[in-house]
C-alpha positions in Angstrom: 258.7 -49.0 65.9 255.3 -50.4 65.2 254.6 -52.2 61.9 251.1 -51.3 60.6 249.0 -52.6 57.7 245.3 -53.1 56.9 243.5 -56.4 56.3 240.3 -56.6 54.2 237.3 -58.2 55.8 235.8 -60.4 53.1 232.2 -61.5 52.9 233.3 -65.1 53.4 234.8 -64.1 56.8 231.3 -63.5 58.2 229.1 -65.9 60.1 225.3 -66.0 59.6 224.9 -63.1 62.1 227.2 -60.8 60.0 230.1 -61.0 62.5 233.6 -62.1 61.6 234.0 -65.7 62.8 236.4 -65.9 65.7 238.7 -68.4 63.8 239.2 -65.8 61.1 241.1 -63.5 63.5 244.0 -66.0 63.4 244.0 -65.6 59.6 244.2 -61.8 60.0 247.2 -62.2 62.3 248.8 -64.4 59.7 248.3 -61.8 57.1 250.0 -59.2 59.3 252.9 -61.5 59.9 253.2 -62.2 56.2 253.2 -58.5 55.4 255.8 -57.9 58.1 258.1 -60.6 56.7 257.7 -59.4 53.1 258.1 -55.7 53.8 260.5 -55.6 56.7 262.6 -58.8 56.4 262.4 -59.0 52.6 261.3 -62.7 52.5 258.0 -64.4 52.0 256.8 -66.0 55.2 256.4 -69.3 53.4 260.1 -69.3 52.7 261.1 -68.2 56.2 261.4 -71.7 57.7 259.4 -70.6 60.7 256.7 -72.4 62.6 253.9 -71.0 64.7 254.5 -72.3 68.2 251.9 -70.4 70.1 248.8 -68.3 69.5 246.8 -66.3 72.1 243.9 -64.1 71.1 241.9 -61.8 73.4 238.6 -60.8 71.7 237.5 -57.3 72.7 234.6 -56.5 70.4 233.0 -58.1 67.3 233.9 -57.1 63.8 230.7 -56.6 61.9 230.3 -56.5 58.2 232.9 -56.1 55.5 235.5 -53.3 55.4 239.1 -53.1 56.7 240.8 -54.0 59.9 243.8 -51.8 60.9 246.5 -54.1 62.3 249.6 -53.3 64.2 252.5 -55.6 65.1 255.3 -55.1 67.7 258.0 -57.6 68.6 257.6 -58.3 72.3 260.7 -60.5 72.6 263.6 -61.6 70.5 264.9 -65.0 71.6 267.7 -67.2 70.3 265.4 -69.2 68.1 262.1 -67.4 68.5 260.1 -64.2 68.2 257.2 -63.2 70.4 254.9 -60.9 68.5 252.2 -58.7 69.9 249.2 -57.5 67.8 246.3 -55.1 68.0 243.4 -55.2 65.6 241.2 -52.2 65.3 238.1 -51.2 63.3 237.3 -47.5 63.0 239.8 -46.9 65.7 238.1 -49.3 68.2 240.2 -52.1 69.6 238.6 -55.4 68.6 241.4 -57.9 69.5 244.8 -58.2 71.1 246.9 -61.2 70.3 250.3 -62.7 70.8 252.2 -65.3 68.8 255.5 -67.1 69.1 257.3 -67.9 65.8 260.2 -70.4 66.0 262.9 -70.6 63.3 263.1 -74.2 62.2 265.8 -76.4 60.6 265.7 -80.1 59.6 266.2 -81.3 63.1 264.2 -78.7 65.1 264.7 -75.1 66.2 267.7 -73.1 64.9 269.0 -69.6 65.7 267.0 -66.8 64.1 268.5 -65.7 60.7 270.3 -62.4 60.9 267.8 -60.6 58.6 264.9 -61.7 60.8 266.7 -60.7 64.0 267.5 -57.3 62.6 263.9 -56.6 61.5 262.6 -57.9 64.8 264.9 -55.7 66.8 263.8 -52.6 64.8 260.2 -53.4 65.8 260.9 -54.5 69.4 259.0 -52.8 72.2 261.2 -51.2 74.8 
């Protein structure tokens, strides 16, 4: 099951040419992850004791001007201590970026097994 939300494009996200700066795409992905953890796991991402271990973004088209980005999230893999998450960002139905992140559950001494609430939410959104 795909998790979907929208992310506003703010004026401050734009470069002098009116395009969303490429570094801002990572912020949009973070906003999608934050919404997923809040709505599907029931915990604020800041309280999830998770670290971003990997980020890969493939830019497909520029985002121009302000408005909204439709964002979707699927869990590509559920590991012992980590989640691999796949994203699509769209504007007016057009694909503007595809991305993948790896989140790792962290304890005081390094990676720890995923909490059960995170694992359950991830498995509900896992791609087959």
